[in-house]
C-alpha distance (Angstrom), angle and dihedral (degrees) to the residues before:
residue distance angle dihedral
X1 . . .
X2 3.81 . .
X3 3.78 127.2 .
X4 3.82 91.7 -128.5
X5 3.81 90.4 67.2
X6 3.80 96.5 48.1
X7 3.81 120.4 80.4
X8 3.82 114.0 -121.3
X9 3.82 92.3 -115.8
X10 3.80 90.5 56.6
X11 3.80 93.3 41.5
X12 3.81 89.9 53.9
X13 3.79 89.4 60.2
X14 3.79 96.3 51.0
X15 3.80 120.0 107.8
X16 3.79 114.8 -94.2
X17 3.81 90.3 -150.0
X18 3.80 90.5 62.9
X19 3.80 94.0 51.1
X20 3.81 95.3 42.2
X21 3.80 89.3 50.7
X22 3.81 92.6 49.9
X23 3.80 90.4 46.2
X24 3.81 93.0 48.6
X25 3.80 93.8 51.4
X26 3.82 93.4 45.4
X27 3.80 93.7 47.1
X28 3.80 94.5 47.1
X29 3.81 91.5 46.9
X30 3.81 91.2 50.2
X31 3.81 94.4 46.7
X32 3.80 92.8 47.1
X33 3.81 92.3 47.9
X34 3.80 91.0 51.5
X35 3.79 91.3 48.9
X36 3.81 92.4 46.5
X37 3.81 89.2 52.8
X38 3.81 86.7 58.0
X39 3.82 92.1 49.7
X40 3.78 104.6 -102.3
X41 3.79 140.6 83.1
X42 3.78 131.3 -122.9
X43 3.83 92.1 -116.4
X44 3.82 90.2 51.5
X45 3.80 89.9 53.7
X46 3.82 90.0 48.0
X47 3.81 90.4 51.8
X48 3.80 90.9 52.8
X49 3.81 91.3 46.4
X50 3.80 94.3 48.2
X51 3.81 91.6 51.0
X52 3.81 96.6 45.3
X53 3.80 119.3 96.5
X54 3.82 84.8 -156.5
X55 3.80 91.9 61.0
X56 3.82 130.3 19.2
X57 3.82 102.5 -18.7
X58 3.81 110.5 93.4
X59 3.81 93.6 -154.4
X60 3.82 109.2 13.3
X61 3.79 90.1 -119.7
X62 3.76 119.4 148.9
X63 3.77 120.3 -99.8
X64 3.79 135.8 -156.6
X65 3.78 120.4 -120.5
X66 3.79 88.4 -106.9
X67 3.81 91.2 54.4
X68 3.79 90.8 46.9
X69 3.82 91.8 49.7
X70 3.80 89.0 51.9
X71 3.81 92.0 47.8
X72 3.82 91.0 50.3
X73 3.81 97.7 38.6
X74 3.80 94.3 115.4
X75 3.80 94.3 57.6
X76 3.80 108.6 25.3
X77 3.77 114.3 108.5
X78 3.82 122.1 -138.0
X79 3.80 91.5 -110.3
X80 3.82 93.6 53.7
X81 3.81 110.7 110.7
X82 3.81 105.7 -163.4
X83 3.81 93.2 -176.6
X84 3.82 91.4 58.0
X85 3.81 92.1 42.2
X86 3.82 91.4 50.3
X87 3.79 90.4 47.9
X88 3.81 90.1 55.6
X89 3.81 90.0 51.2
X90 3.82 91.3 47.7
X91 3.82 88.8 52.9
X92 3.82 90.5 50.8
X93 3.79 90.5 51.0
X94 3.80 92.0 -118.2
X95 3.80 92.0 117.8
X96 3.78 135.3 30.4
X97 3.79 128.3 -160.0
X98 3.79 125.7 -142.7
X99 3.81 129.2 -148.7
X100 3.83 89.9 -90.5
X101 3.85 90.7 57.3
X102 3.80 92.6 -109.4
X103 3.79 114.7 148.0
X104 3.79 118.6 -135.6
X105 3.78 130.7 -167.7
X106 3.81 113.9 -118.8
X107 3.81 123.8 -147.1
X108 3.82 86.6 -105.5
X109 3.79 88.9 52.2
X110 3.80 91.3 51.6
X111 3.81 90.6 50.9
X112 3.81 89.4 48.6
X113 3.84 90.9 49.9
X114 3.80 90.2 53.5
X115 3.82 91.7 46.5
X116 3.81 93.3 47.1
X117 3.81 91.8 48.3
X118 3.80 87.8 61.4
X119 3.82 88.2 70.6
X120 3.82 93.1 63.6
X121 3.84 98.6 78.3
X122 3.81 92.6 55.0
X123 3.81 91.8 47.2
X124 3.81 90.6 48.7
X125 3.81 91.9 47.0
X126 3.80 91.8 52.6
X127 3.80 92.0 48.8
X128 3.81 92.9 46.6
X129 3.81 94.9 47.4
X130 3.80 109.5 133.4
X131 3.81 93.2 12.1
X132 3.77 117.3 104.8
X133 3.79 119.1 -144.9
X134 3.82 93.3 -111.3
X135 3.82 91.6 56.2
X136 3.79 90.8 46.2
X137 3.81 91.8 50.7
X138 3.81 90.5 48.6
X139 3.80 90.2 50.7
X140 3.80 92.8 50.5
X141 3.81 91.2 47.8
X142 3.81 90.8 50.2
X143 3.82 90.3 49.7
X144 3.81 90.5 48.9
X145 3.81 90.5 52.2
X146 3.80 91.1 48.5
X147 3.81 88.2 52.5
X148 3.80 91.9 50.1
X149 3.82 90.9 45.9
X150 3.80 88.4 53.8
X151 3.81 90.6 52.8
X152 3.78 95.4 -103.8
X153 3.77 128.2 134.6
X154 3.77 122.6 -112.1
X155 3.78 112.9 -148.9
């Protein structure tokens, strides 16, 4: 079903949950495919980000896999295997692990995080092609209102 074939009056009556679900799956699949083409996974990038004092980590301290899972709970997918993803980063030398099973970002891992982050603008540009900023902002505001109307919190 494409929106071009559906009259606006009918489209207005369609369930937002359906379209947000379809959008979420398509966007995640696209992002992950682009990252895989560059040789890394989205969960690997999240691990690097969550361990970097220059990104998400407030203090740059190491974290256990359990702590990382908790920190990423709102965006991990059921199929994401953080243990396997961390192991791949340990093998690359981007992380180290201490005797208390805390993972730490290495200088090589920090350089990789910075390099991988450079892919985001091209991914965003491809996803936003044909959408002007005003339409995008309107869409986000509508989604935020739908969330509030459903009793959810908007950060």
